C-alpha positions as CSV (number, residue, x, y, z in Angstrom):
1,M,89.4,88.2,77.8
2,R,92.0,90.6,79.1
3,K,90.1,93.6,77.8
4,T,86.9,92.3,79.6
5,L,88.9,91.9,82.9
6,F,90.4,95.3,82.5
7,V,87.0,96.9,82.0
8,L,85.6,95.1,85.0
9,F,88.5,96.2,87.1
10,M,88.1,99.8,86.1
11,L,84.4,99.7,86.8
12,L,85.1,98.2,90.2
13,M,87.5,101.0,90.9
14,L,85.0,103.6,89.7
15,F,82.3,102.4,92.0
16,A,84.7,102.0,94.9
17,M,85.7,105.7,94.9
18,P,82.5,107.1,96.3
19,A,82.4,104.5,99.0
20,L,85.9,105.2,100.1
21,A,85.4,109.0,99.9
22,Q,82.9,109.0,102.7
23,T,84.2,109.8,106.1
24,P,82.8,108.2,109.2
25,G,81.3,110.7,111.6
26,G,81.8,111.3,115.3
27,D,84.0,109.1,117.5
28,A,84.6,106.5,114.7
29,A,86.8,109.0,112.9
30,A,88.9,109.5,116.0
31,A,89.2,105.8,116.7
32,A,90.2,105.1,113.1
33,K,92.9,107.7,113.2
34,G,94.5,106.0,116.3
35,W,96.7,103.1,115.3
36,A,95.3,102.3,111.9
37,V,97.1,104.9,109.9
38,P,100.7,104.2,111.2
39,I,100.2,100.5,110.9
40,A,98.9,100.8,107.3
41,A,101.7,103.2,106.4
42,G,104.3,100.8,107.8
43,I,102.8,97.9,105.8
44,G,102.6,99.9,102.7
45,F,106.2,101.1,103.1
46,G,107.3,97.6,103.7
47,I,105.7,96.4,100.5
48,A,107.2,99.4,98.5
49,V,110.7,98.6,99.9
50,G,110.4,94.9,99.2
51,L,109.2,95.4,95.6
52,A,112.0,98.0,95.1
53,A,114.6,95.5,96.4
54,L,113.3,92.9,93.9
55,G,113.5,95.4,91.1
56,Q,117.0,96.4,92.0
57,G,118.0,92.7,92.1
58,R,116.6,92.2,88.7
59,V,118.3,95.3,87.3
60,A,121.7,94.2,88.7
61,A,121.3,90.6,87.5
62,S,120.4,91.8,84.0
63,A,123.3,94.3,84.0
64,C,125.7,91.5,85.0
65,E,124.4,89.2,82.4
66,S,124.6,91.8,79.6
67,M,128.1,92.8,80.7
68,A,129.1,89.1,80.5
69,R,127.6,88.8,77.0
70,N,129.1,92.1,75.7
71,P,132.3,93.1,77.6
72,A,132.9,96.0,75.2
73,G,129.7,97.7,76.2
74,R,130.6,97.7,80.0
75,A,130.8,101.5,80.3
76,G,127.4,102.2,78.8
77,I,125.7,99.3,80.7
78,Q,127.3,100.4,84.0
79,L,126.1,104.0,83.4
80,F,122.5,102.9,82.9
81,L,122.8,100.4,85.8
82,I,123.7,103.3,88.1
83,F,120.9,105.5,86.7
84,G,118.3,102.7,87.1
85,L,119.3,101.9,90.6
86,A,119.2,105.6,91.6
87,F,115.7,106.0,90.1
88,I,114.5,102.9,92.0
89,E,116.0,104.1,95.2
90,S,114.5,107.6,94.7
91,L,111.1,106.0,94.5
92,V,111.7,104.3,97.9
93,L,112.7,107.7,99.3
94,F,109.6,109.3,97.9
95,A,107.5,106.5,99.6
96,F,109.3,107.2,102.9
97,V,108.5,110.9,102.6
98,I,104.9,110.1,101.9
99,V,104.7,107.8,104.9
100,F,106.3,110.3,107.1
101,I,103.9,113.1,106.0
102,K,100.9,110.8,106.4
103,V,101.8,109.5,109.9
104,V,102.9,112.9,111.4
């Protein structure tokens, strides 16, 4: 069942690419550029930040739980906690750069 859904999803994405690759001509392109791109970029960035915050919360909760279960491994757990949080935060910063480039 999952394999069938995956194949259907991939086919849908394959057929959606040519439709989304076409650009509208004339004044429609200028009208679409107006407010649509900054609003879409803001919504996308909001989703990225929200999901990154959820991920950081899960990472911190798991690290606290693992340190409570194994106090002797605190140093190693804390090191990987900081690395994980830094990687998640860097993804948010990359999303911010992409939004900034796309809007400006």
